C-alpha positions in Angstrom: 15.0 14.6 -6.4 14.9 12.8 -9.7 13.1 9.5 -10.6 16.2 7.4 -10.1 16.8 8.8 -6.6 13.1 8.4 -5.8 13.2 4.7 -6.8 16.2 4.0 -4.6 14.5 5.7 -1.7 11.4 3.5 -2.1 13.4 0.2 -1.8 13.0 -3.2 -3.3 9.7 -4.8 -4.3 8.5 -8.1 -2.8 5.4 -9.8 -4.2 3.4 -12.9 -3.1 2.5 -15.4 -5.7 0.1 -18.3 -5.5 -1.0 -19.0 -9.0 -4.3 -17.2 -8.7 -5.5 -14.5 -11.1 -5.3 -11.9 -8.4 -1.7 -12.8 -7.6 -0.8 -12.7 -11.3 -2.2 -9.1 -11.4 -0.1 -8.3 -8.3 3.0 -9.7 -10.1 2.3 -7.6 -13.2 2.1 -4.5 -11.1 5.1 -5.3 -8.9 7.3 -6.0 -11.9 6.4 -2.6 -13.5 7.1 -0.9 -10.1 10.5 -2.7 -9.7 11.4 -1.6 -13.2 10.5 2.0 -12.5 12.5 2.0 -9.3 15.5 0.3 -10.9 15.5 -2.4 -8.2 15.2 -6.2 -8.2 11.9 -8.0 -7.9 11.5 -10.8 -5.2 8.8 -13.4 -6.0 7.7 -15.2 -2.8 5.7 -18.4 -2.5 5.1 -19.9 0.9 4.1 -23.5 1.3 3.5 -23.2 5.1 4.6 -26.8 5.5 6.3 -26.0 8.8 3.0 -25.3 10.6 1.4 -28.4 9.1 4.5 -30.7 9.4 2.8 -33.2 11.9 0.0 -33.8 9.4 2.1 -34.0 6.2 4.0 -37.0 4.9 7.4 -36.5 3.3 5.8 -37.1 -0.1 3.1 -34.5 0.5 5.7 -32.0 1.6 7.8 -32.7 -1.5 4.7 -32.3 -3.7 3.8 -28.9 -2.2 7.4 -27.7 -2.7 7.4 -28.9 -6.3 4.2 -27.1 -7.0 5.6 -23.9 -5.3 8.7 -24.0 -7.5 6.5 -24.4 -10.6 4.3 -21.4 -9.6 7.5 -19.3 -9.0 8.9 -20.4 -12.4 5.8 -19.5 -14.3 5.7 -16.1 -12.6 9.3 -15.4 -13.4 8.8 -16.3 -17.0 5.8 -13.9 -17.2 8.0 -11.1 -15.7 10.9 -11.8 -18.1 8.6 -11.6 -21.1 7.6 -8.1 -20.1 10.8 -6.9 -18.4 13.8 -8.8 -19.7 16.2 -6.4 -18.0 14.7 -6.9 -14.6 16.6 -9.0 -11.9 14.2 -11.5 -10.5 14.8 -13.5 -7.3 12.6 -16.5 -6.5 12.0 -17.3 -2.8 10.3 -20.6 -1.8 9.5 -20.4 1.9 8.4 -23.2 4.2 6.8 -20.9 6.8 3.6 -18.9 6.9 2.9 -16.6 3.9 2.6 -13.3 5.7 5.7 -14.0 7.8 7.6 -15.0 4.7 6.7 -11.8 2.9 7.7 -9.6 5.9 11.0 -11.5 6.3 12.0 -11.0 2.6 11.0 -7.3 2.7 13.0 -6.9 5.9 13.4 -3.2 6.8 13.1 -1.4 3.5 11.2 -3.4 1.0 7.6 -2.8 -0.3 5.3 -5.8 -0.1 2.8 -6.3 -2.9 -0.3 -8.6 -2.6 -3.3 -9.3 -4.7 -6.7 -8.4 -3.3 -7.7 -12.0 -3.1 -6.2 -15.4 -3.6 -7.0 -19.1 -3.6 -6.1 -21.5 -0.8 -2.5 -22.1 0.2 -0.4 -18.9 -0.1 -3.1 -18.9 -0.6 -5.7 -16.7 0.6 -4.4 -13.3 -0.3 -8.0 -12.6 0.2 -8.0 -9.7 2.7 -9.3 -11.0 6.0 -6.7 -13.8 5.8 -3.1 -13.6 4.6 -3.5 -10.2 2.9 -5.2 -8.8 6.0 -2.5 -10.2 8.3 0.2 -8.7 6.1 -1.4 -5.3 6.0 -2.0 -5.3 9.7 1.5 -6.5 10.8 4.0 -5.3 8.2 6.6 -2.7 9.3 7.2 -1.6 5.7 4.8 -0.3 3.0 2.3 -2.8 1.6 0.5 -2.4 -1.8 -2.8 -4.1 -2.3 -3.3 -4.4 -6.1 -6.9 -3.5 -7.0 -8.4 -2.2 -10.2 -6.8 -2.2 -13.6 -3.0 -2.7 -13.5 -2.4 -1.9 -17.1 -1.7 1.8 -17.6 -2.0 2.4 -13.9 1.1 4.6 -14.0 -0.7 7.2 -16.2 -3.1 8.4 -13.5 -2.1 10.9 -10.8 -0.9 9.6 -7.5 -3.4 10.4 -4.7 -2.3 10.8 -1.1 -4.7 10.9 1.8 -3.6 13.4 4.4 -5.2 14.0 7.7 -2.6 15.6 10.0 1.0 16.8 10.2 2.2 13.3 10.9 1.2 12.3 7.4 4.3 14.1 6.0 6.0 10.7 5.6 3.1 9.3 3.8 3.0 12.3 1.5 6.8 11.9 0.8 6.3 8.3 -0.3 3.4 9.5 -2.6 5.6 12.2 -4.1 8.4 9.7 -4.9 5.8 7.4 -6.5 4.5 10.3 -8.6 8.1 11.2 -9.7 8.7 7.7 -10.9 5.5 7.8 -13.0 6.0 11.3 -14.2 2.5 12.3 -13.1 1.0 14.9 -10.7 0.5 14.3 -7.0 -2.8 15.1 -5.4 -2.9 15.7 -1.7 -6.5 15.2 -0.4 -7.6 16.1 3.1 -11.0 14.6 4.0 -12.7 15.2 7.3 -15.9 13.8 8.7 -18.4 16.6 8.9 -20.9 14.8 11.1 -21.3 16.4 14.5 -21.3 13.9 17.3 -24.8 13.2 18.7 -25.6 15.4 21.7 -22.7 17.7 21.0 -23.4 21.4 21.6 -22.8 23.8 18.8 -19.8 26.1 19.4 -19.8 29.8 18.6 -20.6 30.6 15.0 -17.4 32.4 14.5 -15.3 29.5 15.8 -17.1 27.1 13.6 -16.5 29.3 10.6 -12.8 29.5 11.4 -12.5 25.8 11.7 -14.2 25.3 8.3 -11.8 27.7 6.7 -8.8 26.0 8.2 -10.0 22.6 6.9 -10.5 23.7 3.3 -6.9 22.9 2.5 -4.9 19.7 3.5 -2.6 21.2 6.1 -0.5 24.0 4.5 2.6 22.8 6.5 2.5 19.4 4.7 1.7 20.9 1.3 4.4 23.6 1.5 7.0 21.0 2.7 6.3 18.6 -0.2 6.4 21.5 -2.7 9.7 22.6 -1.3 11.3 19.1 -1.2 10.0 18.1 -4.7 10.1 21.3 -6.8 9.9 19.5 -10.1 6.7 17.8 -9.1 3.2 19.2 -9.9 1.3 19.1 -6.6 -2.4 19.7 -6.3 -4.0 20.1 -2.8 -7.6 20.3 -1.7 -9.9 19.4 1.1 -13.3 17.9 1.3 -15.9 17.6 4.1 -17.8 14.3 4.0 -20.0 12.0 6.1 -17.9 9.1 4.9 -14.1 9.5 4.7 -13.5 6.0 3.1 -16.4 6.6 0.7 -14.9 9.9 -0.5 -11.4 8.4 -0.9 -12.8 5.4 -2.8 -14.6 7.8 -5.2 -11.4 9.8 -5.6 -9.5 6.7 -6.5 -11.4 6.4 -9.7 -9.2 9.0 -11.2 -5.9 7.8 -9.6 -3.2 5.4 -10.7 -2.2 4.8 -7.1 -3.7 5.7 -3.7 -1.2 6.2 -0.9 -2.6 6.2 2.7 -1.1 5.8 6.1 -1.9 3.1 8.6 -2.6 4.2 12.2 -0.4 2.1 14.4 1.4 4.5 16.8 3.8 3.3 19.5 1.8 1.9 22.4 -1.4 1.7 20.4 -3.8 -0.9 21.7 -6.6 -2.2 19.6 -7.3 -3.3 16.0 -4.3 -2.5 13.8 -6.7 -1.7 10.9 -9.7 0.6 11.0 -12.7 1.4 9.0 -11.0 3.6 6.4 -8.2 1.2 5.7 -10.5 -1.8 5.3 -12.8 0.2 3.1 -10.0 1.2 0.8 -8.4 -2.2 0.4 -11.8 -3.7 -0.3 -13.3 -1.1 -2.6 -10.7 1.2 -4.1 -10.6 1.5 -7.9 -6.7 1.5 -8.1 -3.8 -0.1 -6.2 -3.6 1.1 -2.6 -0.2 1.6 -0.9 -0.4 1.6 2.9 2.4 3.3 4.9 2.7 2.0 8.5 2.8 4.6 11.3 5.1 3.5 14.0 5.3 6.7 16.1 5.0 10.4 16.1 8.7 11.1 15.3 8.6 9.3 12.0 5.7 11.3 10.6 4.1 8.3 8.9 0.5 7.3 8.7 -3.0 8.5 8.2 -5.1 9.1 11.3 -8.4 8.6 9.6 -7.7 4.9 9.2 -9.1 4.3 12.7 
């Protein structure tokens, strides 16, 4: 698979804009990503006037929409200055921000958000619109953190927990191909024994430790087979803090790809400790791949 094919497989790029510095960084990253993929870039601004319609006058609604068009125009100009060849589509939505992004991304787009925002489309601050988008999107979501300039020069890091992370590893491999950088598959497991647990036979514990020193040979071998032109590194690490180890590893990465644990029939919080830790503290952009079910092989179990 070459870079062009990889870009097509990854789909279009959809980015939320609100005029904040965080959103501008997200637009910069998203434009570079769209250019690498050879796909168009969708700029989305949501006024959310529909949910506030009873409280807004016609003039206030018109003012919000004018401001939205101005924000979109400024973002499009900034993209054109860097990527004049890129096709840019501006979308002014009247609905809620997260829903607008998911609607434009549809079934195959990648959504890009900044790690924080400012009122209106406003709070792309995770815990608000960004958090809702990450938790509910059925397509990949990138939270832009760290330096966006030169981000394509660092290796792509993929967190792998179990065999169902093959889909996540494939996305990471395609991203690495686009950037012409190596892929690092990292398996981190929590080495803390549950309180009150009885130690198993010494031989059994040693066997388990040996098995966990590599991130699942089946996943590694499959990725190397499917992407023979890609340099793939694979290693495992025992840690008391899975998110802490991944955050530290992100210092040396241009992009961190991790799955979201949301299997079919799953009941409970859509995001877990690892996911939240990464989108709040990673040193590079974080791409979250939703897990919808066992058959799709998407996700990263340690996000719970």
